[in-house]
N, C-alpha and C positions, 0 to 999 in steps of 0.2 A: 380559732373560730372558723367555721365553714364559709366557703365562698359560694355565692349564688349569682346567676346571670340575670340581669334586670334591665328593664326599660320603662319609660313613662309614655302613656298613650291615652287617647280618647277611645273607648270602645265604640264600635259601630252600633247604631240603634238597632234594636231587635227587628224592627220592620224591614231592615235592609239585609240582614244576615242570609236568610234562605233565598230571597230574591236574587241577591248577587251570586250566590253559589249556583243557583239554577241557570242564571245567564252565563256564568263561566262554563258550565257544563255544555250549554248550547254552542258556545264559541269553540269548545274543544272538538266538537264533531267534525269540523272541517280542517283541523290541524294535523299535520304529519309529525310535528315536533312533540317531544314529550314534555308536558307541563305539569308541575306540582301545584295544583290549585289550593288556595288557602281555604281551610275548613271554616264554615260559617262562625263557629264559636271562637275562632282565632282572629277574626277580622277586627282591625283597629287602625286608627290614625296614629302612627308613631310620632312622638314629639322629640324624644331623646333616648338613645341607647346608652345605658350606663356601663354595660359589660359586667364582668365579674366583680362583685363587691363583697365585703365582709358582712355577715348578718348583723354585726355590731354597728354597722353604719346606717342601718335602716332608721333608727330613731332620729338621727341627725338629718337624714334626707327627708323624713316625714315632717320634721319641724320646719324645714325650708319650704316644702311643697304646700304646707298649710297656709303659708303667707302669700302665695301667688293668687292674685285676684282672678276669680273664675266665676262665671255665671253661665247658665245654660244658653244655647244659641241654636238657631236653625241651620241645617245643611241641606244642600241640593246637589245631586249627582250631575257631573258634567263630562265633557270630553276626556278621553283617556289617551294613553300612549305607552311608551316603552322606555325603560332605563337600560343602558345609557342612551340608546336611540334606535330607530327603525332598522338601521343597517346591521347591528349586532345586538338584538334585544336579549336581555337576560331577565327582566322583570316586566310583567304586564300590570298596568295600573289604571285606575279611574280617578279623574279629578273632580273638582267641585265647581258648581255655578254659584253656590251660596255657602257662606261659612268659612271660606278660605282665609279671610283676614283674621277672624277670631282664632282659628287654629294656628295660624302663623304667629299671632300675638302671644298666644299661650306658649308655643314652642320657644319663642324668644325669651319670655319671662322665665321659663324653666331653665333654659340654657344659661342665662345671665345669673340667676340665683344659685344654680349648682356650681358655677365657676368659683364662687366664694368658698366652696367646700373642696376645691382642688380638681374638679372634673374639667376635662378639656372642653373648650368652647367649640361649637361647630364652625368649621372654616368655610363650608359651602352654604349658599343661601338655602333657606328652608322652602320646600315645595310641598304644599298640602296635597296629599294623595292617599289612595287606599290601594294596597297591593292586592291584586286578584290572583296572581300566580307567578311562579318562577320557572323559567325555561331551563329544563335539566339537560335536554338533548335536542339541539336545533336541527331542523330539516329545511327544505326549500318551501317555505310557506309564504303566502302573500300577506306580509305584515301591514302593508298600506290598507288592504281590504279589512284586515282584522281591526286596525285602528278606527276605520270607518264604522264598523259594527259596534265597537266599544262606545263610540260617540253617540250611537243611537240608543244606548241603554237608558231606559226611563225608570226612575224610582220616585216615590213620593217624597216630598220634603219631610225631614224628621228633625228631632231635637237631640242635641248632644247634651247630656246631663251630668257626665262624670269625667273626672281626671283620675287616672289609675296608675299606681306603681305596681308593675307586674314582675313576677318571677318567670323566667323562660327556661324550661327543662327540655333539652334536646334528646329525642328518642329516635330509634330506627323507624318508627311509624309516623314521625313528624313531631313538631314542638308541642309542648303542653304549657299553656299559660295559666298562671295562678295569680289572682288578685291579692297583693300583699296589703295595700292601703288604697282606699277610695276616698276621693274628695268631691264634694258637691258644692253648690253655690256658696261662695264666700266673698262676693264682691263688696268692696268698701263703699 
């Protein structure tokens, strides 16, 4: 049986996709570093990376994800930053002012429920964020100033309505994400 690379995430609301990409492009104008910005269609809040799984495992994962309480909730964009930190940034992200608890709760439920299927539990605390870009080649940029600019990004509050099991296919022109299973409100 073929292996596929998978992860579970909340897709970014359509209202944010283009706006975030445009803002990332504006941030890029003042950078000397080479950054691979996330394409709007690929923006999401990752809850759990599953890695390579057998296609035969999808029905079992699906049966577990169907049981996770989920209902739509509001999100608001907040200050951002860098992973691992401003001294050696590799990932540029934006945080949330609203909806962080709901995303963290869903990530914990996904993690706990999939542990029963043998998936490793996350060892680090979950941090709700949205990756804007990955630094591919670092130069002498003012990361503190960039963090300030990220914190000024203003977006309308939006609603998260889906939990998705994605397939991730890595290609030379960037990843291609395909929705394998989509879950909407199923709160008890």
